[in-house]
C-alpha positions in Angstrom: -6.1 6.6 -29.4 -7.2 5.6 -25.9 -10.9 5.6 -25.1 -12.9 4.9 -21.9 -15.3 2.0 -22.5 -17.9 1.0 -19.9 -18.3 -2.7 -19.2 -21.7 -3.1 -20.9 -20.3 -1.6 -24.1 -17.1 -3.7 -24.2 -16.3 -6.1 -27.0 -15.6 -8.9 -24.6 -14.2 -11.3 -27.2 -11.6 -8.8 -28.5 -10.8 -7.8 -24.9 -10.1 -11.3 -23.7 -8.1 -12.0 -26.9 -5.8 -9.1 -26.0 -5.5 -10.3 -22.3 -4.6 -13.8 -23.6 -1.9 -12.5 -25.9 -0.2 -10.4 -23.2 3.3 -11.8 -22.5 2.9 -12.0 -18.7 0.0 -14.5 -18.7 -1.7 -13.0 -15.6 -5.1 -14.5 -14.7 -6.6 -11.4 -13.1 -7.5 -9.6 -16.3 -9.9 -12.0 -18.0 -13.6 -11.0 -18.1 -14.8 -14.1 -16.2 -12.4 -13.4 -13.4 -13.2 -9.7 -13.1 -17.0 -10.4 -13.2 -16.5 -12.6 -10.1 -14.5 -10.1 -8.0 -15.7 -6.6 -9.0 -18.9 -4.8 -8.3 -18.4 -3.1 -11.7 -15.4 -2.5 -14.0 -14.7 -0.4 -17.0 -11.7 -0.4 -19.5 -9.3 2.0 -21.1 -8.8 0.6 -24.7 -6.0 1.5 -27.1 -7.1 1.5 -30.8 -8.9 -1.7 -31.7 -8.1 -3.6 -28.5 -4.3 -3.5 -29.0 -4.0 -2.8 -25.3 -6.5 -2.7 -22.5 -6.5 -1.5 -18.9 -9.3 -2.9 -16.8 -10.3 -0.6 -13.9 -12.6 -1.9 -11.1 -15.0 1.0 -10.4 -17.0 2.3 -7.5 -18.7 5.6 -6.6 -18.9 7.4 -3.3 -20.4 10.8 -2.6 -20.9 11.1 -6.3 -17.2 10.7 -7.1 -16.0 7.8 -9.3 -12.9 6.0 -8.1 -10.8 3.0 -9.1 -9.7 0.3 -6.6 -8.1 -3.1 -6.3 -10.6 -5.8 -5.4 -9.9 -8.8 -3.2 -8.1 -11.7 -5.0 -6.4 -9.4 -7.5 -2.7 -8.8 -6.9 -2.1 -6.7 -10.0 -4.0 -5.6 -13.1 -2.4 -2.9 -15.1 -2.3 -2.8 -18.9 -2.5 -5.9 -21.0 -1.2 -5.6 -24.5 -0.6 -7.6 -27.7 2.9 -6.0 -28.0 5.2 -4.4 -25.5 4.1 -0.9 -24.6 6.4 2.0 -25.1 7.0 4.4 -22.2 5.1 7.1 -24.0 2.1 4.7 -24.4 2.3 3.9 -20.7 2.3 7.6 -19.9 -0.8 8.1 -22.1 -2.7 5.4 -20.3 -1.9 6.8 -16.9 -3.0 10.3 -18.0 -6.2 8.8 -19.3 -6.8 7.0 -16.0 -6.3 10.1 -13.9 -8.7 12.0 -16.3 -11.4 9.3 -15.8 -11.8 9.4 -12.0 -11.4 11.5 -8.9 -9.4 9.0 -6.9 -7.5 5.7 -7.7 -5.6 3.1 -5.8 -4.6 0.6 -8.5 -1.7 -1.6 -9.4 0.2 -2.0 -12.7 1.7 -5.3 -13.7 5.4 -6.4 -13.8 7.6 -4.4 -16.0 5.4 -1.3 -16.2 7.4 1.4 -14.4 5.8 4.8 -14.7 7.5 8.1 -14.2 6.5 10.0 -11.1 5.8 13.4 -12.6 2.0 13.2 -12.8 0.0 15.7 -10.8 -1.6 14.2 -7.8 -0.1 10.8 -8.4 2.2 8.8 -6.1 4.0 5.6 -7.2 5.1 2.8 -4.8 6.9 -0.4 -5.5 5.7 -3.9 -4.5 7.6 -7.2 -4.8 6.6 -10.5 -6.1 8.5 -13.8 -6.6 8.6 -15.9 -9.8 10.1 -19.3 -10.4 10.8 -20.5 -14.0 9.6 -24.1 -14.3 11.0 -24.9 -17.8 14.0 -26.9 -16.6 14.2 -30.3 -14.8 13.2 -30.7 -11.2 16.8 -31.6 -10.4 18.0 -28.2 -11.8 15.3 -26.3 -9.9 16.0 -28.1 -6.7 19.7 -27.3 -7.1 18.8 -23.6 -6.8 16.9 -24.0 -3.6 18.4 -22.4 -0.6 20.2 -24.9 1.7 17.7 -24.1 4.6 14.8 -24.9 2.3 16.4 -28.2 1.2 16.8 -29.1 4.9 13.2 -28.2 5.7 11.9 -30.3 2.8 14.0 -33.3 3.9 12.6 -33.0 7.4 9.0 -32.7 6.1 9.4 -35.8 4.0 9.9 -37.8 7.2 6.4 -37.0 8.4 4.5 -39.3 6.1 2.3 -36.6 4.6 -0.4 -37.4 2.0 -1.6 -34.9 -0.6 -5.2 -35.0 -1.5 -6.3 -33.4 -4.8 -10.0 -33.6 -4.5 -11.0 -31.6 -1.4 -13.6 -29.0 -2.1 -12.6 -25.3 -1.8 -14.4 -24.9 1.5 -12.0 -27.2 3.3 -9.1 -24.8 2.4 -11.1 -21.6 3.0 -12.4 -22.7 6.4 -8.9 -23.7 7.6 -7.6 -20.3 6.6 -10.5 -18.5 8.2 -10.2 -20.5 11.4 -6.4 -20.0 11.7 -6.0 -16.4 10.5 -9.4 -14.8 10.1 -9.5 -13.1 13.5 -5.9 -11.7 13.1 -6.4 -10.4 9.5 -10.0 -9.1 10.0 -10.9 -9.7 6.3 -14.3 -8.8 5.1 -16.7 -11.6 4.3 -16.6 -10.6 0.6 -12.9 -11.8 0.5 -14.0 -15.4 1.3 -17.0 -15.1 -1.0 -14.8 -14.0 -3.9 -12.2 -16.7 -3.3 -14.8 -19.4 -3.2 -16.3 -18.2 -6.4 -12.9 -18.0 -8.1 -12.1 -21.5 -7.0 -15.3 -23.1 -8.2 -15.3 -21.3 -11.5 -11.7 -22.0 -12.3 -12.0 -25.7 -11.3 -15.1 -25.9 -13.6 -12.9 -24.4 -16.4 -10.2 -27.0 -15.6 -7.7 -24.1 -14.9 -7.0 -24.9 -11.2 -6.0 -27.3 -8.5 -6.8 -27.5 -4.8 -4.1 -29.5 -2.9 -4.4 -30.3 0.7 -1.9 -32.0 3.0 -2.8 -34.6 5.7 -0.5 -36.1 8.3 -0.1 -39.8 9.1 -3.2 -39.7 11.3 -5.3 -38.2 8.4 -5.5 -34.8 10.0 -5.5 -31.7 7.8 -2.3 -29.7 8.1 -2.4 -27.2 5.2 -3.3 -26.6 1.6 -2.9 -24.5 -1.5 -4.9 -23.3 -4.5 -3.1 -23.0 -7.8 -4.7 -21.3 -10.8 -3.3 -21.6 -14.3 -3.0 -19.8 -17.7 -1.1 -20.7 -20.8 2.0 -19.0 -19.4 1.8 -18.9 -15.6 0.7 -20.9 -12.6 -0.3 -18.6 -9.7 -0.3 -19.7 -6.0 -3.5 -17.7 -5.3 -4.4 -18.9 -1.8 -2.9 -21.0 1.0 -3.9 -22.3 4.4 -1.8 -23.7 7.2 -2.6 -24.7 10.8 -0.2 -24.9 13.7 0.5 -28.6 13.2 1.3 -27.9 9.6 3.7 -25.1 10.5 5.5 -27.3 13.0 5.8 -30.3 10.5 6.7 -28.2 7.5 3.6 -29.0 5.5 4.0 -26.1 3.1 7.6 -26.9 2.3 6.4 -30.4 1.5 3.4 -29.3 -0.6 5.2 -26.7 -2.7 8.1 -29.0 -3.4 5.7 -31.8 -4.5 3.9 -29.3 -6.8 7.2 -28.2 -8.4 8.1 -31.9 -9.1 4.8 -32.2 -10.9 5.0 -28.8 -12.8 8.7 -28.8 -13.7 9.8 -29.0 -17.4 6.8 -27.0 -18.5 7.0 -23.6 -20.3 5.4 -21.8 -17.4 6.2 -19.5 -14.5 5.2 -20.3 -10.9 4.0 -17.1 -9.4 4.1 -17.1 -5.6 1.9 -13.9 -5.6 4.0 -11.9 -3.1 5.1 -10.7 -0.8 6.1 -7.4 0.9 6.3 -9.5 4.1 9.9 -10.3 4.8 9.2 -13.7 6.2 7.1 -14.8 3.2 9.7 -13.3 0.9 12.4 -15.4 2.4 10.1 -18.5 2.2 9.5 -18.0 -1.6 13.1 -17.0 -2.3 14.1 -20.3 -0.7 12.7 -22.2 -3.6 14.9 -20.3 -6.0 12.2 -17.8 -7.0 13.4 -14.4 -8.4 12.3 -11.1 -7.0 10.4 -8.9 -9.4 8.5 -5.6 -8.8 5.2 -4.1 -9.8 3.9 -0.6 -9.1 1.1 0.8 -7.0 -0.5 4.0 -8.3 -2.1 6.2 -5.7 -4.0 9.1 -7.3 -5.9 11.8 -5.4 -7.8 14.2 -7.6 -10.5 14.9 -5.1 -11.5 18.5 -4.4 -10.5 20.2 -1.2 -11.3 19.4 1.7 -12.1 15.8 0.6 -8.5 15.5 -0.6 -7.3 15.9 2.9 -9.6 13.1 4.2 -8.3 10.5 1.8 -4.6 10.1 2.2 -2.3 7.3 1.2 -2.0 4.5 3.7 
């Protein structure tokens, strides 16, 4: 039986245990993470926390809706055992009965049918790299262009610093891309909170790259679970782009992380240029679904269309 449980009534220990046992090892579903990035969130729970679907929640004009907060690529259903297609369908039906509108994301491998009233399903891509083999084997699967860019970057006498505070990386991103992307301030607030909390929990690394004159060129934030390392946030300035700083950084991180039973999750992307960059490291393309549900009454239904 699937039931709707409000956050304050949730058995958080049982919930987190279910998220931890899920085979994908995604970071986004844990209570501490959701508490940082969501205004409020509730959960669809199967039986005695055999599977859970966290749903970030808001209200507008008296209607409850589910959304994806900043710093969350995908949520979906976390389960102790693989879900059947029938169970996935039951969860989706329960979700649509619990709100008036939803724009949410399932996680990898959960492919819904598209025969739910008012529901549209779209596919997004991600890139994953298996780290369990040696660095030499992983490097051998790099695209030739990526290998060339790494060799060029290694001539630039970069230094990697592992102790910069999160603001160094966030401020570089904001200065370089903030105006173009027009992100709300809550994005930076959420990212800063995630970085500090995960560093405190010893689940993350902030790596920054400096050139031979000790000038900041780029950086990345990696966050880790038992099964997966996620490249959650990066920053790169013009000098870093010209010198290949991100090629250098990611290759150095793969050297460190190779021969571990983990997946490196590049966290995207639908952008073709980023997709080529991640695929260049031998990462495999996978897909996850976006669910867009509009159960609003007319004429509000017409005002809220998919985009």
